[in-house]
N, C-alpha and C positions, 0 to 999 in steps of 0.2 A: 504494500500500500504506500502511496505517496501522500504526504500531508502538506497542506498550506495552512499555516497558523498565523493569524493576524494579531501581532503584538500591539499594533496601534492602527487606527483607521482615520485619525485626524490629520489635517494639513493646513498650511497657510499660517501667516503670522499670528492672527488672533487666537486661533485654536491652539497653536503651539504655546503661546504665552500663558493662556488660561488653562491648558490641558483639559479642555472641554471633552475631547477624546484624547487618548494617548497618541503619541507620534512615534511609536516604537518600531515601526516597520513590519516586515513580513518574514517569517521563518518557513523555509521549505525543507522538509525532511524526506530524503530519498536515499540514494546511495551515500550522499553527503548531507550534512546539515549546513544549509546556506541561508544567511541572514541578509536581507535586502534593506538598505537605507535605514540603519538604526539611529533614528533621531531621538529626541528627549523621551524618556520613558521606556526605552528598549530593555534596559537591565532590570527595571522593576517588573516589567511584564514577563520577562523570562523567569523571574522568581515566582510570579503569580502562576505561571504554567508549570512550575517545578522542573524547569530545564536549566541545567548548570551551564553558565556561559563558557566554561572550559571545553564544552563539547561542540562548540561551533567550529566548523571547518573552513568556511568561505564567507567573506564579506563582499557583497556587490554594492557599490556606492555610485549613485547615478549622477550627482552633481553637487556643486559647492554651495548649497543653501542649508542652514543649520537644522531645519526640520527633517533633514535627510542624513545627517552624519554625526551629530554631536556626541553620541555614545560610542563612537567607533574606537577611540583610543583606549578606553578601559576594556572594551571587548578584545582588542589586540593583546592587552596585557593578560587577559584570561586565556585567550587562544594559545598564546606562546608560553603561558605559565611563567612569564617574565624571565625565563632562563634559556630558552633555546628557540631556534627558528622553527615555526610551525604555521601551517595554514596558508591560505591564498586570499589576496585582495585583487579584485578587478574593479577599476574605478575610472572616472573621467579624468582628463588631463588637469582640470582645475584643482582637483583634490590632491593630486600627487606632485604636480609641478607648478601649479598656479596658471592663471590665464587672464589676460586683460586686467580687470579690476579685482580679481580674486587671488588672494594669497593662499598657498596650500595650507590647509588647517591641520594636516596630520604631520607630526614631527618626524624628522629623520630617525630619531631614536626609536620611535614606535614602528616605523616602517622597517627598520633593520631587524626587528623581532619576527617578521613574517617570512616564511619560506619562499614565497613567490609573490611579487607585486607587479601587476601589469596595468599600464595605461591603455585603455580601450577606446577605439574610435568606431563610429557607426559602420556596420558591415563586417567588422573583424570578428573572428571566431577564436576560441581558446578551449583546449581540452585539458582537464586536470583530473587525474585518478578516475578515468573512465566516464566522466560527465562532460558534455559539450555545452559551452556557453557562447552566445552571440550578442554583440552590442548592437542596439537598434538606434536610429536617429531620433532626436527630439528637436523641437523648435521652442526655445525657452529663454529665460533671461541669462542663464549660463550658456554661452555659445558652444561649450564643449560637452554639454550634458548628453547623457545616453539613457536608453532603456535597456532591457535584457530579455533574451529568450534562453530557456534552459531545457535541455532534453532530460526527461525522467523516464522511469520504467513504465509509466502510464500515460505518456504523451507529453507534448510541449507545454510548458508554463511560460507565459509571456507577460511582461510588465512594462507598461508604457512610460512610467515616471511622469513628471510634469511636462506637458507639451501642448502646443496649439494643434488643432486638427490640420493634417497635411497629408496629401496623397502618398508621398514617399514614406512618411511615418507609418501610415496605415498598412501599406504594402509590406513593410518589414515584419509585421506581426502575423502574416498569413501562415496558416498551418498550426496555430495555437489551439490546443484543446481547452485550456483554461486561460482566459484573457483577463489580466488584472489591470484596471484602468484607474489612473489618478484623476478622479472626477471632482473637481473642487467646487464647481458652481451648479446651482439648480436651473430648472427651466426659466428662460427669460432673464438670466442674470450673467451672461457670458462676459468674461474679462480677457484681456490679452494673455497669451502664454500658458493658458490652462484649458482643460476640457470642461465643457458644460454637459448637462444632461442631453441636450440636443446633439452635441458633438459625439458623445459616447454612443448614441443610437446609430449615427452614421458609421462610426468606427466598427461597431459590432456587426452591422449589416454587411460590411465588406469582408471582415475576417471570418465570420460565421463559426465561432468557437462552440464547444459543447456547453460551456458556462462562462458568463461574464461576471466579474466581481469588482464592485466599485469601492474604492478606498481613497485616502488622502482627501477626506471630505472637509470642506470649509464651513465656516460658521453659518453662512446663508443656506448652504445645502442642508446642514443639520436642522436648521429652523424650518425647512421646507418639506419635512417629512421624508426622510431617506427611503422608506419603504415605498412611498408613492412614486418617487423618482425612478426607482428600479422597476416598478410595475409599468410605468409609462414606457420605459425603454423596452421591456419584454413584449408589451403589446405591439410596439412599432416594429420590432425585429424578429419576433418569434423565437428568440434565444433566451434561455433561462438566465435571469439577471438578478443578482443579489447585492444589496447595499451591505457591505461587510460591517461587522461589529467587533469591538475590541474583544480579544480572546476567542474569536470564532475559529473553528477548525473545519477545514474542507478536506475530505478524504477522497482521493482519486484512485480508482481501480477500474473494473469494467463499468461500474456505475460511479457517480459522483455524489457523495453525501455531504450535507452541511449540518454541522453541530454548532450551536451558538453558545459562547461563553464557557468553554471547556477548560478545566484544569486537570492536571494529571501528574503522576510520578514518573520519573525516568527509570 
């Protein structure tokens, strides 16, 4: 079985500051334990799910905005046990080398503790310990930002990260069985550099995944009834669509099961 565990489903400045929803990112458990975009709250949510941070194998970091990376350094300390090189980081250029107005937020000391650190660009693929990862393009405030596709035992899991709706971006996610969309804004409230409910419907119609999962939900989205936003998309697309909740667990096998607010022992 492949698990998608939502450590946090909030996004944007206000939700991050207030922690209206956690901004802890997404944990995928397959052959490897892969943590995507561990923003504020990631460590606390791992504790709430009774998953030890030392058991994380891979960090996928999409871009240099704090709601996507702030817990990364302490997770690196856990992954490496502070003593030896261990684990993998795949990240945008801005996070590792800096770009334009972005200074790299991860210290050279912490990066030296990781077995393999790779700067990824859209379209590039990387295989590590039998798992294939591909960077996908985004159109966002960080010009080096990326999304990710990951091959698992039960199909491709694809993550858009923050992006504007764009034909090239959509095409890069074709073949996804589970499509995770950063959908910050609700119907009628589109803003630049982010997906709205209407945008998500177009995206999902083109990709045609088995399931679409909405996350990185902004304050207006949360106030506009997330369940209704997902139902509107599902009616438009015919694709099962879920507005994710903190600590939600999606189990992928022949069928895809959704369990809300799950905690467990490792």
